[in-house]
Structure formats: structure tokens, C-alpha cells
C-alpha positions as CSV (number, residue, x, y, z in Angstrom):
1,M,0.1,-0.2,0.1
2,T,1.2,3.4,-1.0
3,I,1.4,5.8,2.0
4,S,0.3,9.4,1.2
5,V,1.5,12.2,3.1
6,T,-1.1,13.7,5.4
7,R,-1.6,17.5,5.0
8,I,-3.5,17.7,8.4
9,G,-2.4,16.9,11.8
10,H,0.9,17.8,13.8
11,P,3.9,18.7,11.9
12,I,5.9,16.0,13.6
13,I,3.3,13.3,12.1
14,R,3.5,15.1,8.8
15,R,7.4,14.5,9.1
16,I,7.1,11.4,10.1
17,Y,5.0,10.3,7.1
18,T,7.0,12.2,4.6
19,E,10.2,9.9,5.9
20,I,8.1,6.8,5.5
21,K,7.0,7.5,1.9
22,L,10.9,8.6,1.2
23,R,12.1,5.1,2.6
24,N,9.4,3.1,0.6
25,L,8.1,1.7,4.1
26,T,4.9,0.3,4.9
27,L,2.9,1.0,8.1
28,E,3.3,-2.7,8.9
29,D,7.1,-2.5,8.6
30,V,7.1,0.7,10.9
31,A,4.7,-1.1,13.5
32,K,7.2,-3.9,13.6
33,R,10.0,-1.8,14.0
34,S,8.7,0.7,16.6
35,G,6.3,-1.7,18.6
36,V,3.5,1.0,18.0
37,S,0.5,-0.7,16.3
38,R,-0.6,-0.2,12.7
39,G,-4.0,1.2,14.0
40,T,-2.2,3.7,16.1
41,L,-0.2,5.0,13.1
42,W,-3.1,5.0,10.9
43,E,-5.1,7.2,13.4
44,W,-2.3,9.8,13.8
45,R,-3.2,10.9,10.4
46,K,-6.7,12.2,11.5
47,R,-6.2,13.2,15.2
48,A,-3.8,14.6,17.6
49,V,-0.3,13.3,18.3
50,G,-0.4,10.1,20.6
51,R,1.8,9.4,23.4
52,L,5.2,11.0,23.1
53,T,7.0,7.6,23.8
54,D,5.4,6.0,20.8
55,V,6.2,9.3,18.7
56,E,9.9,8.6,19.6
57,A,9.7,4.8,19.0
58,V,8.1,5.7,15.5
59,M,10.6,8.4,14.6
60,G,13.6,5.9,15.7
61,A,12.0,3.2,13.6
62,V,12.4,5.7,10.3
63,G,15.7,7.2,11.2
64,L,14.8,10.3,12.9
65,V,15.3,11.7,16.4
66,L,13.4,14.1,18.4
67,V,15.5,16.9,19.9
68,V,14.7,19.6,22.2
69,V,16.2,23.1,21.9
70,E,15.8,26.2,23.7
71,A,13.5,28.7,22.1
72,P,14.6,32.1,21.3
73,P,13.8,34.6,23.9
74,S,11.3,36.4,21.5
75,T,9.0,33.3,21.6
76,T,9.1,32.4,25.4
77,K,6.4,33.7,27.6
78,D,7.2,35.1,30.9
79,T,4.6,33.6,33.2
80,G,5.8,35.7,36.2
81,E,6.9,32.6,38.1
82,D,10.3,31.5,39.1
83,G,11.6,27.9,38.1
């Protein structure tokens, strides 16, 4: 089955689907490699992102890694709270 890249949903999910397509993988391939069910992968196309651990597992299965970087000062909100 050919995987189409979703135009809706979270940008991370769109990136995962782009990588799946570029690597000529099936959802079954990704499910086996990641331990995340094919049904979950399919549902991500239509709804919000799932659990972070599942997203990280799927990203690893398609050769991606999630990296956290500090936001530029202009994009951070000052909540007035310490910590």
C-alpha cells in the first residue's frame, strides 16, 4: 500500500509520514520496527499526536530523532513565576 503524506495533523506526524514514504516503508514495517500498532499509526493521520514515547519509537524506526532546543527569547512567555 502506498502511503500518502497527510496534509492535516501535527507537523511531527507529517514529517514521520514523509520519511515513511521516502524510505518506501509500509505502516506494517514501521509498526514492527517501533512496537506501535498499525492502527495507532493510521489514527495519527486524523487526530492529535499520541503518547510521546510512541512518537519517539516511531521516529527511531524511520531514522529520525526528536531533539529539544531552547526557544529564542522572543518566543518564550514570561509567566512571572520562578523556576
